[in-house]
N, CA, C and O atoms as a GROMACS GRO file, in nm:
protein
  272
    1UNK      N    1  -1.821   1.064  -0.456
    1UNK     CA    2  -1.837   1.020  -0.306
    1UNK      C    3  -1.948   1.086  -0.225
    1UNK      O    4  -1.993   1.184  -0.284
    2UNK      N    5  -1.994   1.068  -0.131
    2UNK     CA    6  -2.082   1.129  -0.063
    2UNK      C    7  -2.011   1.228   0.039
    2UNK      O    8  -1.901   1.205   0.090
    3UNK      N    9  -2.079   1.327   0.061
    3UNK     CA   10  -1.973   1.445   0.147
    3UNK      C   11  -1.964   1.353   0.284
    3UNK      O   12  -2.038   1.264   0.328
    4UNK      N   13  -1.817   1.424   0.344
    4UNK     CA   14  -1.767   1.383   0.469
    4UNK      C   15  -1.682   1.251   0.412
    4UNK      O   16  -1.667   1.170   0.504
    5UNK      N   17  -1.651   1.227   0.346
    5UNK     CA   18  -1.550   1.113   0.288
    5UNK      C   19  -1.444   1.192   0.208
    5UNK      O   20  -1.457   1.277   0.120
    6UNK      N   21  -1.339   1.139   0.262
    6UNK     CA   22  -1.191   1.180   0.170
    6UNK      C   23  -1.144   1.075   0.126
    6UNK      O   24  -1.146   0.970   0.191
    7UNK      N   25  -1.081   1.091  -0.025
    7UNK     CA   26  -0.984   0.990  -0.077
    7UNK      C   27  -0.859   1.001  -0.032
    7UNK      O   28  -0.803   1.109  -0.048
    8UNK      N   29  -0.790   0.898   0.032
    8UNK     CA   30  -0.653   0.868   0.059
    8UNK      C   31  -0.551   0.820   0.036
    8UNK      O   32  -0.435   0.831   0.075
    9UNK      N   33  -0.661   0.711  -0.100
    9UNK     CA   34  -0.560   0.611  -0.152
    9UNK      C   35  -0.567   0.586  -0.306
    9UNK      O   36  -0.684   0.585  -0.343
   10UNK      N   37  -0.476   0.567  -0.406
   10UNK     CA   38  -0.538   0.537  -0.526
   10UNK      C   39  -0.462   0.447  -0.563
   10UNK      O   40  -0.349   0.482  -0.530
   11UNK      N   41  -0.459   0.325  -0.626
   11UNK     CA   42  -0.423   0.239  -0.691
   11UNK      C   43  -0.476   0.183  -0.796
   11UNK      O   44  -0.592   0.212  -0.824
   12UNK      N   45  -0.417   0.107  -0.863
   12UNK     CA   46  -0.420   0.054  -1.031
   12UNK      C   47  -0.405  -0.128  -0.963
   12UNK      O   48  -0.430  -0.231  -1.025
   13UNK      N   49  -0.372  -0.118  -0.867
   13UNK     CA   50  -0.330  -0.300  -0.829
   13UNK      C   51  -0.460  -0.364  -0.706
   13UNK      O   52  -0.468  -0.304  -0.599
   14UNK      N   53  -0.525  -0.449  -0.725
   14UNK     CA   54  -0.601  -0.492  -0.621
   14UNK      C   55  -0.559  -0.519  -0.513
   14UNK      O   56  -0.615  -0.488  -0.408
   15UNK      N   57  -0.451  -0.581  -0.522
   15UNK     CA   58  -0.350  -0.627  -0.387
   15UNK      C   59  -0.350  -0.503  -0.275
   15UNK      O   60  -0.390  -0.509  -0.159
   16UNK      N   61  -0.294  -0.390  -0.346
   16UNK     CA   62  -0.278  -0.274  -0.271
   16UNK      C   63  -0.384  -0.210  -0.217
   16UNK      O   64  -0.382  -0.149  -0.111
   17UNK      N   65  -0.487  -0.225  -0.296
   17UNK     CA   66  -0.617  -0.175  -0.229
   17UNK      C   67  -0.676  -0.261  -0.114
   17UNK      O   68  -0.753  -0.213  -0.032
   18UNK      N   69  -0.634  -0.393  -0.110
   18UNK     CA   70  -0.671  -0.484  -0.022
   18UNK      C   71  -0.590  -0.473   0.097
   18UNK      O   72  -0.634  -0.496   0.210
   19UNK      N   73  -0.449  -0.432   0.069
   19UNK     CA   74  -0.367  -0.426   0.205
   19UNK      C   75  -0.379  -0.287   0.266
   19UNK      O   76  -0.351  -0.266   0.384
   20UNK      N   77  -0.434  -0.167   0.160
   20UNK     CA   78  -0.485  -0.047   0.249
   20UNK      C   79  -0.604  -0.065   0.329
   20UNK      O   80  -0.621  -0.001   0.433
   21UNK      N   81  -0.686  -0.148   0.286
   21UNK     CA   82  -0.807  -0.157   0.357
   21UNK      C   83  -0.792  -0.263   0.505
   21UNK      O   84  -0.860  -0.246   0.607
   22UNK      N   85  -0.721  -0.340   0.492
   22UNK     CA   86  -0.694  -0.415   0.600
   22UNK      C   87  -0.581  -0.306   0.704
   22UNK      O   88  -0.609  -0.288   0.822
   23UNK      N   89  -0.491  -0.259   0.659
   23UNK     CA   90  -0.446  -0.181   0.769
   23UNK      C   91  -0.507  -0.091   0.832
   23UNK      O   92  -0.486  -0.067   0.951
   24UNK      N   93  -0.622  -0.008   0.732
   24UNK     CA   94  -0.695   0.109   0.803
   24UNK      C   95  -0.804   0.005   0.862
   24UNK      O   96  -0.832   0.031   0.978
   25UNK      N   97  -0.843  -0.061   0.830
   25UNK     CA   98  -0.956  -0.178   0.934
   25UNK      C   99  -0.893  -0.229   1.060
   25UNK      O  100  -0.961  -0.272   1.152
   26UNK      N  101  -0.760  -0.223   1.063
   26UNK     CA  102  -0.666  -0.321   1.164
   26UNK      C  103  -0.694  -0.164   1.290
   26UNK      O  104  -0.716  -0.185   1.409
   27UNK      N  105  -0.689  -0.059   1.248
   27UNK     CA  106  -0.678   0.073   1.344
   27UNK      C  107  -0.788   0.098   1.374
   27UNK      O  108  -0.786   0.180   1.466
   28UNK      N  109  -0.921   0.064   1.336
   28UNK     CA  110  -1.046   0.085   1.325
   28UNK      C  111  -1.083   0.160   1.265
   28UNK      O  112  -1.146   0.232   1.342
   29UNK      N  113  -1.090   0.206   1.154
   29UNK     CA  114  -1.099   0.301   1.096
   29UNK      C  115  -1.184   0.259   0.924
   29UNK      O  116  -1.136   0.207   0.822
   30UNK      N  117  -1.336   0.315   0.959
   30UNK     CA  118  -1.395   0.277   0.870
   30UNK      C  119  -1.379   0.288   0.699
   30UNK      O  120  -1.388   0.408   0.668
   31UNK      N  121  -1.361   0.215   0.596
   31UNK     CA  122  -1.321   0.207   0.514
   31UNK      C  123  -1.389   0.184   0.368
   31UNK      O  124  -1.427   0.068   0.351
   32UNK      N  125  -1.412   0.271   0.261
   32UNK     CA  126  -1.496   0.258   0.149
   32UNK      C  127  -1.399   0.245   0.028
   32UNK      O  128  -1.322   0.338   0.004
   33UNK      N  129  -1.400   0.130  -0.053
   33UNK     CA  130  -1.312   0.079  -0.175
   33UNK      C  131  -1.414   0.117  -0.271
   33UNK      O  132  -1.533   0.098  -0.250
   34UNK      N  133  -1.358   0.182  -0.398
   34UNK     CA  134  -1.454   0.185  -0.482
   34UNK      C  135  -1.349   0.142  -0.610
   34UNK      O  136  -1.250   0.212  -0.635
   35UNK      N  137  -1.385   0.010  -0.692
   35UNK     CA  138  -1.346  -0.023  -0.804
   35UNK      C  139  -1.398   0.016  -0.907
   35UNK      O  140  -1.502  -0.018  -0.965
   36UNK      N  141  -1.326   0.086  -0.926
   36UNK     CA  142  -1.374   0.177  -1.130
   36UNK      C  143  -1.256   0.112  -1.268
   36UNK      O  144  -1.204   0.161  -1.368
   37UNK      N  145  -1.256  -0.004  -1.212
   37UNK     CA  146  -1.162  -0.078  -1.360
   37UNK      C  147  -1.300  -0.114  -1.441
   37UNK      O  148  -1.416  -0.126  -1.400
   38UNK      N  149  -1.236  -0.127  -1.584
   38UNK     CA  150  -1.313  -0.123  -1.664
   38UNK      C  151  -1.352  -0.280  -1.660
   38UNK      O  152  -1.257  -0.354  -1.635
   39UNK      N  153  -1.468  -0.337  -1.680
   39UNK     CA  154  -1.536  -0.447  -1.661
   39UNK      C  155  -1.472  -0.596  -1.791
   39UNK      O  156  -1.456  -0.717  -1.777
   40UNK      N  157  -1.452  -0.503  -1.904
   40UNK     CA  158  -1.392  -0.555  -2.032
   40UNK      C  159  -1.253  -0.605  -2.023
   40UNK      O  160  -1.207  -0.718  -2.039
   41UNK      N  161  -1.182  -0.458  -1.986
   41UNK     CA  162  -1.038  -0.472  -1.978
   41UNK      C  163  -1.001  -0.450  -1.807
   41UNK      O  164  -1.041  -0.349  -1.750
   42UNK      N  165  -0.936  -0.534  -1.747
   42UNK     CA  166  -0.916  -0.524  -1.605
   42UNK      C  167  -0.777  -0.438  -1.618
   42UNK      O  168  -0.736  -0.451  -1.502
   43UNK      N  169  -0.717  -0.389  -1.658
   43UNK     CA  170  -0.605  -0.323  -1.639
   43UNK      C  171  -0.601  -0.198  -1.687
   43UNK      O  172  -0.500  -0.130  -1.708
   44UNK      N  173  -0.732  -0.162  -1.707
   44UNK     CA  174  -0.765  -0.016  -1.700
   44UNK      C  175  -0.848   0.044  -1.611
   44UNK      O  176  -0.968   0.016  -1.618
   45UNK      N  177  -0.802   0.137  -1.514
   45UNK     CA  178  -0.881   0.186  -1.394
   45UNK      C  179  -0.821   0.191  -1.253
   45UNK      O  180  -0.698   0.193  -1.249
   46UNK      N  181  -0.866   0.193  -1.176
   46UNK     CA  182  -0.767   0.249  -1.046
   46UNK      C  183  -0.901   0.181  -0.934
   46UNK      O  184  -1.017   0.159  -0.966
   47UNK      N  185  -0.847   0.164  -0.821
   47UNK     CA  186  -0.918   0.180  -0.668
   47UNK      C  187  -0.890   0.268  -0.577
   47UNK      O  188  -0.777   0.291  -0.534
   48UNK      N  189  -1.020   0.338  -0.533
   48UNK     CA  190  -0.979   0.452  -0.467
   48UNK      C  191  -1.020   0.396  -0.328
   48UNK      O  192  -1.111   0.316  -0.313
   49UNK      N  193  -0.950   0.443  -0.236
   49UNK     CA  194  -0.987   0.409  -0.083
   49UNK      C  195  -1.030   0.568  -0.064
   49UNK      O  196  -0.979   0.668  -0.112
   50UNK      N  197  -1.157   0.550   0.038
   50UNK     CA  198  -1.214   0.678   0.128
   50UNK      C  199  -1.199   0.623   0.270
   50UNK      O  200  -1.178   0.507   0.304
   51UNK      N  201  -1.214   0.733   0.347
   51UNK     CA  202  -1.273   0.742   0.442
   51UNK      C  203  -1.270   0.861   0.569
   51UNK      O  204  -1.170   0.932   0.566
   52UNK      N  205  -1.347   0.882   0.655
   52UNK     CA  206  -1.423   0.959   0.680
   52UNK      C  207  -1.353   1.080   0.739
   52UNK      O  208  -1.263   1.062   0.821
   53UNK      N  209  -1.394   1.212   0.699
   53UNK     CA  210  -1.310   1.307   0.733
   53UNK      C  211  -1.212   1.323   0.863
   53UNK      O  212  -1.094   1.360   0.866
   54UNK      N  213  -1.284   1.290   0.950
   54UNK     CA  214  -1.204   1.289   1.040
   54UNK      C  215  -1.064   1.178   1.064
   54UNK      O  216  -0.954   1.212   1.109
   55UNK      N  217  -1.098   1.070   1.031
   55UNK     CA  218  -0.985   1.006   0.994
   55UNK      C  219  -0.878   0.995   0.878
   55UNK      O  220  -0.810   0.897   0.849
   56UNK      N  221  -0.879   1.105   0.826
   56UNK     CA  222  -0.794   1.127   0.712
   56UNK      C  223  -0.656   1.144   0.702
   56UNK      O  224  -0.583   1.107   0.610
   57UNK      N  225  -0.617   1.222   0.834
   57UNK     CA  226  -0.505   1.262   0.866
   57UNK      C  227  -0.430   1.140   0.900
   57UNK      O  228  -0.334   1.105   0.831
   58UNK      N  229  -0.480   1.061   1.026
   58UNK     CA  230  -0.432   0.904   1.051
   58UNK      C  231  -0.421   0.817   0.925
   58UNK      O  232  -0.311   0.766   0.910
   59UNK      N  233  -0.516   0.790   0.831
   59UNK     CA  234  -0.501   0.716   0.741
   59UNK      C  235  -0.394   0.789   0.650
   59UNK      O  236  -0.298   0.715   0.626
   60UNK      N  237  -0.389   0.869   0.612
   60UNK     CA  238  -0.238   0.920   0.481
   60UNK      C  239  -0.141   0.849   0.552
   60UNK      O  240  -0.081   0.752   0.505
   61UNK      N  241  -0.113   0.922   0.734
   61UNK     CA  242  -0.024   0.854   0.766
   61UNK      C  243   0.049   0.687   0.752
   61UNK      O  244   0.155   0.635   0.719
   62UNK      N  245  -0.069   0.655   0.795
   62UNK     CA  246  -0.070   0.495   0.814
   62UNK      C  247  -0.060   0.426   0.679
   62UNK      O  248  -0.032   0.306   0.675
   63UNK      N  249  -0.086   0.511   0.548
   63UNK     CA  250  -0.069   0.461   0.394
   63UNK      C  251   0.082   0.486   0.348
   63UNK      O  252   0.143   0.413   0.269
   64UNK      N  253   0.123   0.579   0.399
   64UNK     CA  254   0.244   0.666   0.337
   64UNK      C  255   0.346   0.554   0.296
   64UNK      O  256   0.380   0.586   0.182
   65UNK      N  257   0.394   0.470   0.322
   65UNK     CA  258   0.460   0.356   0.304
   65UNK      C  259   0.430   0.255   0.179
   65UNK      O  260   0.507   0.207   0.096
   66UNK      N  261   0.285   0.241   0.198
   66UNK     CA  262   0.205   0.128   0.086
   66UNK      C  263   0.205   0.221  -0.062
   66UNK      O  264   0.168   0.172  -0.169
   67UNK      N  265   0.257   0.369  -0.045
   67UNK     CA  266   0.258   0.474  -0.197
   67UNK      C  267   0.404   0.421  -0.253
   67UNK      O  268   0.429   0.405  -0.372
   68UNK      N  269   0.445   0.410  -0.205
   68UNK     CA  270   0.586   0.374  -0.284
   68UNK      C  271   0.565   0.268  -0.361
   68UNK      O  272   0.657   0.222  -0.430
   0.00000   0.00000   0.00000
């Protein structure tokens, strides 16, 4: 990922990645979702959620219950 972005959430489930994106965007936080799933075998790989460095603390707090 480019400089200035921080990973705040990782999941193997597309629905959790979508939930994380919606939670953060509803708070005005810009989000980048990277889909690293294998194109042939969808059960292999993860979704990575990145936010700007300045939003890392707030994003982590907002997503803490989603990690459970």
